C-alpha positions in Angstrom: 0.0 0.0 0.1 1.3 3.5 -0.8 0.1 6.8 0.7 -0.4 10.2 -0.8 -0.4 13.1 1.8 -1.6 16.2 0.4 -1.7 19.8 1.8 -1.9 23.2 0.2 0.1 26.6 0.1 -1.5 29.8 -1.1 -5.2 30.7 -1.8 -7.1 28.9 -4.5 -9.2 31.9 -5.3 -9.0 33.6 -8.7 -10.8 37.0 -8.0 -8.4 38.8 -5.7 -4.8 37.5 -6.5 -2.2 38.6 -3.8 0.7 40.0 -5.6 3.2 38.7 -3.1 1.9 35.3 -3.3 0.4 34.8 -6.8 0.9 31.0 -6.9 -1.4 28.1 -5.5 0.4 24.9 -4.7 -1.2 21.6 -4.0 1.3 18.9 -3.1 2.8 16.4 -0.6 4.6 13.4 -0.1 4.3 9.8 -1.3 5.1 7.0 1.2 5.8 3.6 -0.3 4.7 1.4 2.5 3.4 1.1 6.0 6.9 0.4 7.1 8.2 3.8 5.7 5.3 5.4 7.1 6.1 4.1 10.7 9.8 5.3 10.2 8.4 8.9 9.4 6.2 8.7 12.4 9.0 7.7 14.8 11.4 10.4 13.0 9.0 13.4 13.2 8.3 12.8 16.9 11.9 12.5 17.8 12.6 15.6 16.1 9.8 17.4 18.0 11.0 15.8 21.2 14.6 17.2 20.6 13.5 20.7 20.0 10.4 21.1 22.2 10.5 18.2 24.9 7.2 17.4 23.6 5.6 15.5 20.8 2.1 16.9 20.6 3.0 20.2 18.7 2.0 20.1 14.9 4.9 20.7 12.5 3.0 23.5 10.6 4.6 26.3 8.5 2.3 29.1 9.7 3.0 28.2 13.5 7.0 27.9 13.0 7.2 31.3 11.2 5.1 33.0 13.8 6.5 31.1 16.8 3.3 30.0 18.3 1.4 27.1 19.3 4.3 25.3 20.9 7.0 26.7 18.8 7.6 29.9 20.8 11.3 28.8 21.3 11.9 29.7 17.6 11.2 33.4 18.4 15.2 33.6 18.9 17.0 34.2 15.6 19.8 31.9 16.5 17.6 29.1 17.6 15.7 29.4 14.4 18.5 29.3 12.1 19.8 25.9 13.7 16.2 24.6 13.9 15.9 25.1 10.2 19.2 23.4 9.3 18.0 20.4 11.5 14.6 20.4 9.6 16.4 20.1 6.4 18.5 17.2 7.6 15.3 15.5 8.9 13.6 15.9 5.5 16.6 14.8 3.8 16.7 11.6 5.6 12.8 10.6 5.5 11.8 7.9 3.1 9.2 9.7 0.6 9.0 11.2 -2.8 7.6 14.8 -3.1 4.9 15.4 -5.6 3.2 18.8 -6.4 1.3 21.2 -8.8 2.2 24.6 -8.9 -0.4 27.1 -10.6 0.5 30.6 -11.6 -2.8 32.1 -11.0 -2.0 35.4 -12.9 -0.9 33.4 -16.0 -3.8 31.0 -15.5 -6.4 33.7 -15.7 -4.6 35.5 -18.3 -4.8 32.2 -20.6 -8.1 30.9 -19.8 -10.1 34.1 -18.4 -13.7 33.1 -17.5 -12.9 29.5 -18.3 -10.1 29.2 -15.9 -10.5 26.1 -13.7 -10.5 26.1 -10.0 -6.7 25.8 -9.1 -7.4 23.2 -6.3 -9.4 20.9 -8.7 -7.0 21.4 -11.3 -4.0 20.3 -9.2 -6.0 17.4 -7.4 -6.5 15.9 -10.8 -2.8 16.4 -12.0 -1.6 14.8 -8.7 -4.2 11.8 -8.9 -2.6 11.0 -12.3 0.9 11.0 -10.9 0.0 9.1 -7.9 -1.6 6.4 -10.1 1.6 6.2 -12.2 3.5 5.9 -9.1 1.2 3.2 -7.9 1.4 1.1 -10.9 -0.8 -1.9 -11.9 0.4 -4.1 -8.7 -0.3 -2.1 -5.9 -3.0 0.2 -4.5 -2.9 3.5 -2.7 -4.7 5.9 -0.3 -5.0 9.6 -0.3 -5.0 11.5 2.7 -5.7 15.1 2.5 -5.8 17.8 5.3 -9.4 19.1 6.0 -10.0 22.6 5.3 -13.6 23.3 6.5 -17.0 22.3 5.0 -17.0 24.5 1.9 -13.7 23.3 0.5 -14.1 19.8 1.9 -17.2 19.3 0.0 -15.5 20.6 -3.2 -12.8 17.9 -2.5 -15.3 15.3 -2.2 -17.0 16.3 -5.3 -13.9 16.5 -7.4 -12.9 13.1 -6.2 -16.3 11.6 -7.1 -15.8 13.4 -10.6 -12.4 11.9 -11.2 -13.4 8.4 -10.2 -16.3 8.4 -12.4 -14.8 10.3 -15.4 -11.0 9.8 -15.1 -8.4 12.6 -15.9 -6.8 13.6 -19.1 -4.2 10.6 -18.9 -5.8 8.1 -16.4 -9.3 6.3 -17.1 -11.7 6.2 -14.2 -11.5 2.5 -14.2 -7.8 2.5 -13.6 -8.0 5.3 -11.1 -10.5 3.2 -9.1 -8.4 0.3 -9.3 -5.3 2.0 -8.2 -6.4 4.6 -5.6 -8.5 2.9 -3.0 -9.7 5.9 -1.2 -9.4 9.8 -0.5 -9.8 10.7 3.1 -9.8 14.0 4.9 -8.2 14.3 8.2 -8.0 17.2 10.7 -4.6 19.1 11.4 -5.1 18.4 15.1 -4.6 14.7 14.6 -1.0 15.5 14.0 -0.4 13.0 11.3 3.3 12.8 10.5 2.6 12.5 6.7 0.7 15.8 6.7 3.0 17.6 8.6 5.9 16.7 6.2 3.5 17.5 3.3 3.2 21.1 5.0 6.8 21.7 4.9 7.2 20.5 1.2 4.3 22.6 -0.2 5.6 25.5 1.9 9.2 25.3 0.5 7.8 24.8 -3.0 5.5 27.8 -2.8 7.9 30.2 -1.5 10.3 29.2 -4.3 7.8 29.8 -7.0 6.5 33.0 -5.6 9.9 34.4 -5.6 10.3 35.0 -1.8 13.0 34.5 0.5 13.5 30.8 1.6 13.0 30.0 5.1 13.9 26.4 4.3 16.4 25.1 1.4 14.3 24.4 -1.6 17.0 22.3 -3.0 16.3 19.7 0.0 12.6 19.2 -1.4 13.9 19.5 -5.1 15.9 16.3 -4.6 13.0 14.5 -3.2 10.8 15.1 -6.2 9.3 12.2 -8.0 11.2 11.6 -11.3 10.2 10.4 -14.8 12.0 7.6 -17.0 14.6 10.2 -18.2 15.5 11.3 -14.6 13.9 14.5 -14.6 11.2 15.8 -12.1 9.3 18.3 -14.4 6.1 16.8 -15.5 6.7 13.7 -13.1 7.0 14.9 -9.8 6.5 18.7 -10.4 3.9 20.1 -12.8 3.6 23.9 -13.2 0.8 25.4 -14.8 -0.2 26.8 -17.2 2.2 25.0 -19.3 4.3 27.1 -21.7 
């Protein structure tokens, strides 16, 4: 069984686009087995124990950067610098592949205008395709998505039904149903390690493509991106839309 943990970075709305963060990223991590999932759980818990002396704080970008919800020790610049270096080491050693879709919202609207698709739904279809490719014909997978509140959660379930009934551009509905057993929404408060790692991955990718100062080395995530037969990750582990 393979697992895909998904999180997002940025707002998926297209009406008011933030000029400081004009991208939307949906992405996360592919974990290849229950054993790898247990290893990630142990490593993330030990990391939090090392830095906080506790394991219940959630590894969440918004809380790290604001030094809140258990991450108050990061308010010191010296501590924060050491913390991020250790976080990079943690991420580099974890057994996962990164998978993400980046939507340049301004270019997306400029190209498609009123017909522009919702970036979240568009990205979900892209990631389900790549996850199905990663699973192959001999295994099955599960998708775990962080809950975002009722309106968006309903949209996610509706998009999931659409793709499993009609397929995507490159994967038929039958193949998708055969390979991906389920899509489940889980709350952040549960502290699932896979979702916490996904938060770090999409945050790093989002800041990179928004042109913002990195808080975490993008190269660490870049090395984790799923690659295709030719060894490149563009189109295989990272899809940037609209395509040029």
